[in-house]
N, C-alpha and C positions, 0 to 999 in steps of 0.2 A: 088798509088804512092810509089816508092821505095826510101829508104834513107839508110845511114850508121849511126850507133850510137856507142857510147862507152858503153859497158855493163860490169860492174865490171872490169874496166881498159883495156878491150880488144875491139878492133875495130870489130864490127859485121856488115857485109855487107848483102845486100839483105833482108832488113827489110821492110815489107809491112805495110803501113798505111791503115787500114780498118775501116772506120767509121760505118760499119754495124756490126762489131764484139763487143760483150759485154764483152770480156775478152782480156787480154794480154797473148800471147802464145809464147812459145819457144819449140824447139824439144829437146828430151833427148840427142841427139848427140851434139848439141850446148852446152847444160848444162854441159855435161862431158868435152867438150873442154875448158870450162871456168875454169876447175879444181875442179869441185864439184863431189861428189859421189851420186848415186841414194839414198843411205841411209839417206842423208841430207834432202830429200824432206818431206814436210808435207803431210801425207796421206789424201786423200779425198774419200768419199763414193758415188760419183756421176759420171756418164759418161757425156761427152759433146754430145749434139745433133747437128748435122749438117744438111745440105740440104737433103731433102728426108727423114727426120726423122730417119736417120741412126745414131747409137751411136758410139762414139770414146772413147776408154779407156784412162783414165788419170793416168799418173805415179805419180802425186802429184803436190803440189804448192810450190813456193819459192818466197822470196822477194829479189829483185836485185836492184842495183844502175844503173840508166840510165842517161847518160850525152848527152844532145842535144846541138848543136851549135859548136862554135869554141873556141879557147883559150881565146879570148877577151870577147866574149858574149856567155856565156853558161848557161844552166839550169841543175841542178842536181836534179834528181827525184828518190825517193825510191818507187818502185812499186811491186805489187804482179803479178807473172806470173804463168800460168798453164803450166805444162810440159807434153808433149805427146810423146809417143814412136811410131811415124809413120813417114814415109818419106814425106817431104814437099818441095815445090819449094823454099820456103823462110826459112831463119834461125829463124826469129821471126815475129810475127804479133802484132802490136800495135793497140789496139782498143779504144773504147770510154772512158774507165776508165782513161787512160793516157791523152787523149785529153781534155775531159771535166773537169777533176780535176785540170788541170794546165793551163787553158785559152789558149790552143793551137788552132790556126786557120789554116785551110788548104786553100790555094789558088791554085786551080787546073789549072787555066789559066797560072800561072807562075811556076807551079810544085814546090811549096815551102810551108814550114811550118813557121808560125810566132808565136812567143811567147814572153812574157815579161821576160827579164833577168835583172840582176842588172845593172842599168844605161842606158839601151837601150831596143829596140825591136830587138830580134835576128831573123835571117832567116836561115833556113836549106833548101838547094836546093835538089830536088829529081830528079828522072828520070822516 
């Protein structure tokens, strides 16, 4: 499911919700467009392993503010992202850490996310 999110005050489109992913991921290109430099990344000493046991180099990790929802019902989440320097079809991938840690439910029939927000249950429509 694809959604749009606010990531450090910028609207990021083409964000994939992937319940099979054990990390939250953004590309280095998006990271730089958010106004950050590669030097700000926390270095890691491990590669990512993807399908077929192929490894993917990691540029580093960073903590970013994610805002889900609308102006009335929103959820502000501070999450760690792995930054990779490879071309992807998506600008970001939200995996199980953000879903499980924040009580976010996915309803694939309605193509929406549901999560608790102050005063209500908020819904984010996807495509």
